Backbone bond lengths (Angstrom), bond angles and torsions (degrees), N, CA, C in turn:
res aa  C-N    CA-C-N  psi(-1)  N-CA   C-N-CA  omega(-1)  CA-C   N-CA-C  phi
1 M - - - 1.451 - - 1.526 110.33 -
2 L 1.328 116.51 -46.73 1.455 120.31 -179.65 1.526 111.25 -65.14
3 Q 1.328 115.46 -36.17 1.460 119.11 178.92 1.532 110.70 -64.76
4 T 1.311 117.64 -38.20 1.470 121.65 177.96 1.528 110.66 -64.10
5 V 1.324 116.54 -41.43 1.473 120.47 178.54 1.526 110.15 -63.73
6 V 1.337 117.17 -42.48 1.463 120.47 -179.88 1.527 110.35 -65.34
7 I 1.320 117.74 -38.60 1.474 120.41 178.20 1.523 110.79 -64.50
8 V 1.325 117.61 -43.01 1.471 120.66 179.98 1.526 110.34 -64.50
9 V 1.336 117.00 -44.11 1.473 120.34 178.07 1.524 109.92 -63.29
10 H 1.324 116.85 -40.31 1.463 121.47 179.87 1.533 110.90 -60.67
11 L 1.319 116.83 -45.27 1.471 120.38 179.78 1.527 111.94 -66.68
12 L 1.333 117.02 -42.10 1.468 119.43 179.37 1.526 111.61 -65.26
13 V 1.329 116.96 -40.25 1.459 120.34 178.18 1.525 110.66 -66.94
14 A 1.333 117.31 -38.74 1.470 120.21 178.20 1.529 110.87 -62.29
15 I 1.312 116.39 -43.71 1.471 119.75 177.68 1.526 110.13 -64.86
16 G 1.320 117.29 -40.48 1.463 121.10 178.21 1.515 112.68 -62.50
17 V 1.331 117.27 -40.79 1.467 120.33 178.51 1.525 110.24 -64.46
18 V 1.315 116.75 -42.51 1.470 119.91 179.31 1.523 110.55 -62.26
19 V 1.318 117.35 -44.74 1.467 121.01 -179.77 1.526 110.87 -63.74
20 L 1.322 117.06 -43.61 1.468 119.78 -178.98 1.529 111.67 -66.56
21 V 1.306 117.52 -38.00 1.469 119.37 178.27 1.521 110.66 -66.05
22 L 1.329 116.51 -38.32 1.461 119.12 178.99 1.527 112.45 -71.55
23 L 1.333 117.75 -27.96 1.463 120.64 179.60 1.528 113.08 -77.77
24 Q 1.301 117.86 -22.73 1.460 119.99 -176.43 1.524 110.83 -74.54
25 Q 1.324 114.59 148.09 1.457 120.52 177.87 1.516 109.51 -81.57
26 G 1.320 114.99 151.36 1.451 119.54 177.32 1.515 111.52 -75.55
27 K 1.325 116.87 173.42 1.471 121.37 179.83 1.525 111.70 -67.18
28 G 1.313 117.53 -28.88 1.460 120.65 -179.66 1.516 113.24 -72.04
29 A 1.330 117.86 -18.52 1.463 120.67 -179.05 1.523 111.70 -75.36
30 D 1.322 117.76 -18.89 1.466 120.20 -179.68 1.527 112.35 -69.70
31 A 1.310 118.51 -27.83 1.464 121.14 -179.26 1.530 111.00 -65.60
32 G 1.323 116.69 -39.62 1.459 119.78 177.94 1.512 112.08 -71.04
33 A 1.315 117.39 -34.15 1.457 120.92 -179.06 1.524 111.37 -72.01
34 S 1.323 117.70 -26.34 1.460 119.35 -179.19 1.528 111.75 -70.86
35 F 1.318 118.52 -21.66 1.456 122.04 177.72 1.521 112.15 -94.15
36 G 1.337 116.31 8.88 1.458 119.04 175.34 1.508 114.19 96.11
37 A 1.290 118.68 6.32 1.463 120.19 -178.42 1.515 109.93 -83.27
38 G 1.301 117.40 103.54 1.453 122.12 174.05 1.512 115.22 83.12
39 A 1.298 120.77 5.74 1.464 121.42 -178.72 1.521 111.32 -71.86
40 S 1.329 117.18 -27.92 1.464 119.02 -178.10 1.524 111.61 -82.79
41 A 1.318 118.35 -13.02 1.462 120.99 -176.16 1.526 112.94 -97.39
42 T 1.315 118.26 10.24 1.461 119.47 -178.52 1.515 110.36 -82.04
43 V 1.309 116.19 151.16 1.454 122.03 -178.54 1.523 110.57 -78.03
44 F 1.328 117.24 -32.76 1.457 121.47 -172.90 1.526 112.96 -97.83
45 G 1.306 118.59 18.13 1.458 121.81 177.12 1.513 112.02 101.74
46 S 1.328 115.45 -175.96 1.462 119.86 -175.76 1.523 112.14 -73.11
47 Q 1.338 116.78 -22.27 1.458 118.83 178.91 1.523 110.65 -72.03
48 G 1.309 116.89 -20.03 1.453 120.30 178.54 1.514 111.74 92.22
49 S 1.297 114.48 -177.87 1.456 120.04 -175.36 1.519 112.29 -97.67
50 S 1.310 117.18 8.40 1.457 118.88 -173.78 1.526 112.26 -65.47
51 T 1.330 118.59 -42.41 1.461 119.10 -178.13 1.523 111.15 -71.58
52 F 1.328 117.92 -39.93 1.465 120.96 179.63 1.526 110.66 -63.97
53 F 1.336 116.02 -50.46 1.466 119.94 -178.45 1.525 111.50 -67.60
54 S 1.321 117.61 -37.93 1.464 118.77 -178.61 1.523 111.31 -68.79
55 R 1.330 117.24 -37.09 1.471 119.94 177.12 1.527 110.82 -67.86
56 L 1.332 116.11 -43.34 1.456 119.82 179.01 1.534 110.79 -64.81
57 T 1.321 117.26 -37.69 1.468 120.99 176.77 1.522 110.67 -64.68
58 A 1.315 117.96 -41.13 1.462 121.25 179.04 1.524 111.03 -65.20
59 I 1.314 117.43 -39.17 1.470 120.55 178.51 1.525 110.22 -65.86
60 L 1.333 116.19 -46.71 1.461 119.34 179.61 1.528 111.64 -65.08
61 A 1.330 117.50 -34.38 1.465 120.04 176.89 1.528 110.41 -65.47
62 G 1.312 117.19 -39.84 1.467 120.47 176.14 1.521 112.21 -62.56
63 V 1.334 116.51 -42.41 1.467 120.45 177.72 1.525 109.97 -65.27
64 F 1.333 116.60 -37.83 1.465 120.96 178.31 1.527 110.69 -62.33
65 F 1.329 117.79 -43.16 1.463 120.98 178.71 1.525 110.71 -65.10
66 L 1.329 117.14 -40.55 1.465 119.52 179.37 1.526 111.78 -65.39
67 T 1.326 117.21 -41.44 1.465 118.85 178.07 1.524 110.88 -68.70
68 S 1.333 117.31 -31.56 1.463 119.72 175.54 1.523 110.90 -64.53
69 L 1.316 117.13 -42.48 1.462 120.81 176.94 1.533 110.75 -64.76
70 G 1.316 116.69 -39.07 1.466 120.19 177.28 1.516 111.86 -62.90
71 L 1.335 117.16 -42.78 1.463 120.47 178.26 1.523 111.38 -66.19
72 A 1.324 117.58 -35.75 1.464 120.45 176.01 1.522 110.46 -65.32
73 F 1.326 117.37 -38.12 1.464 121.20 177.26 1.521 110.91 -63.82
74 F 1.332 116.91 -44.28 1.460 120.40 177.92 1.521 111.43 -62.33
75 A 1.313 117.55 -39.53 1.468 120.96 179.40 1.523 111.29 -66.13
76 S 1.324 117.38 -38.48 1.467 119.57 178.73 1.528 110.91 -68.50
77 Q 1.330 117.85 -34.80 1.458 120.58 176.62 1.525 111.12 -65.58
78 Q 1.322 117.04 -41.31 1.460 120.21 179.48 1.524 110.76 -67.17
79 A 1.313 118.11 -36.22 1.455 120.71 176.89 1.521 110.66 -66.84
80 G 1.328 117.27 -35.81 1.456 120.96 176.94 1.521 111.73 -67.23
81 R 1.319 117.04 -35.81 1.466 120.42 177.72 1.518 111.27 -66.03
82 L 1.320 118.78 -34.13 1.459 121.06 178.36 1.522 111.33 -64.62
83 S 1.332 117.04 -38.41 1.455 119.30 179.91 1.529 111.06 -73.20
84 E 1.339 118.48 -29.55 1.458 121.34 178.23 1.522 112.00 -71.18
85 V 1.326 117.30 -30.94 1.455 121.08 -178.56 1.526 110.40 -70.85
86 G 1.302 116.81 -24.90 1.454 120.51 -179.86 1.513 113.15 107.75
87 L 1.306 116.61 3.88 1.460 119.21 177.13 1.515 109.03 -74.29
88 P 1.317 117.57 140.85 1.472 118.59 178.80 1.512 111.28 -71.34
89 D 1.301 114.17 154.68 1.456 120.48 178.59 1.528 108.63 -66.66
90 P 1.331 118.76 128.49 1.462 119.83 -177.61 1.524 113.08 -61.15
91 A 1.321 117.82 -23.41 1.463 119.64 -178.04 1.519 111.99 -73.45
92 V 1.339 117.93 -23.13 1.462 119.77 -176.40 1.521 113.01 -107.77
93 L 1.305 117.86 7.08 1.459 119.94 177.58 1.520 109.86 -66.08
94 E 1.314 114.81 135.89 1.458 119.13 178.10 1.518 108.59 -91.46
95 V 1.293 115.19 125.10 1.450 121.34 177.88 1.522 106.75 -102.07
96 P 1.341 118.36 124.07 1.463 118.40 -179.14 1.527 110.32 -65.62
97 A 1.325 113.61 137.09 1.466 119.18 -179.91 1.522 108.81 -73.57
98 P 1.321 117.11 140.18 1.468 118.84 178.76 1.532 110.08 -67.17
99 K 1.319 114.42 149.46 1.460 119.01 178.92 1.520 109.40 -65.82
100 P 1.317 116.26 145.38 1.465 117.60 178.15 1.522 110.93 -66.12
101 V 1.294 115.01 152.95 1.455 121.71 -177.24 1.528 110.81 -68.11
102 V 1.317 118.46 -19.90 1.468 122.14 -177.04 1.523 110.66 -61.28
103 D 1.332 118.62 -32.43 1.457 120.82 179.67 1.522 112.26 -68.55
104 D 1.310 117.83 -22.25 1.459 121.14 -178.87 1.522 112.81 -82.87
105 V 1.325 118.13 -13.31 1.465 121.40 -176.60 1.530 108.44 -83.48
106 P 1.335 118.56 129.66 1.470 119.52 178.61 1.536 110.66 -69.97
107 V 1.313 115.29 142.61 1.460 121.30 -179.41 1.519 107.83 -113.16
108 L 1.346 116.85 134.87 1.461 121.25 177.13 1.517 109.17 -75.43
109 E 1.310 115.64 139.21 1.457 119.96 -179.09 1.526 111.87 -68.98
110 A 1.312 116.75 -42.90 1.470 120.26 -179.05 1.513 108.25 -122.06
111 A 1.312 115.07 135.88 1.469 118.79 179.32 1.524 108.78 -72.71
112 P 1.326 117.45 138.73 1.479 118.83 179.61 1.529 109.77 -68.27
113 S 1.294 115.39 144.65 1.465 119.40 179.83 1.514 110.13 -77.14
114 A 1.323 115.07 157.83 1.456 120.29 -178.34 1.525 111.90 -78.24
115 G 1.266 117.04 -3.52 1.455 119.54 -179.67 1.517 110.30 98.13
116 N 1.318 115.63 -155.51 1.459 120.44 178.53 1.514 110.40 -72.16
117 A 1.299 116.24 147.92 1.455 120.94 178.10 1.516 111.49 -66.89
118 A 1.306 117.20 -23.05 1.471 120.72 -179.63 1.521 110.92 -74.70
119 E 1.299 117.88 -25.24 1.470 120.91 -178.14 1.526 112.06 -82.37
120 V 1.320 118.17 -17.06 1.441 121.58 -178.35 1.520 108.50 -85.54
121 P 1.336 119.44 125.47 1.468 120.42 -179.91 1.527 110.41 -67.50
122 Q 1.302 115.94 145.56 1.450 122.47 179.64 1.520 109.66 -110.95
123 V 1.331 116.50 143.17 1.449 121.61 178.71 1.530 107.38 -101.81
124 E 1.317 113.98 129.18 1.468 118.05 178.87 1.508 109.86 -77.46
125 E 1.298 114.50 136.83 1.470 119.47 179.42 1.509 109.47 -89.11
126 K 1.312 116.76 135.38 1.465 121.49 176.55 1.514 108.27 -96.56
127 Q 1.311 114.16 140.94 1.468 117.50 -179.84 1.482 112.03 -116.10
């Protein structure tokens, strides 16, 4: 139950961080605001939303890291339970190698003869 709650909080915080990062203005937008372009139309005052959004992003990032550590703890506990039950570690399981394809090929019992010796071309040796 607790693991489900941590997963839901983790997903909501991840979505929140993505939204907040996309809502923030880039560093290049400050140059236009310093000359008076759009500074009066901000919702959070003339200073802009950079401090509010950056603080909220930092808080959500901290919560995201904590939930990540919590999920790692839950995963390590579940891995420990698998070893207590007596199941082998999946990393050390031996998987039998498949037989080579050569065993599936039929082999002739007797090699076919080359035929008459007169039909086989002969190479003259140079001395």
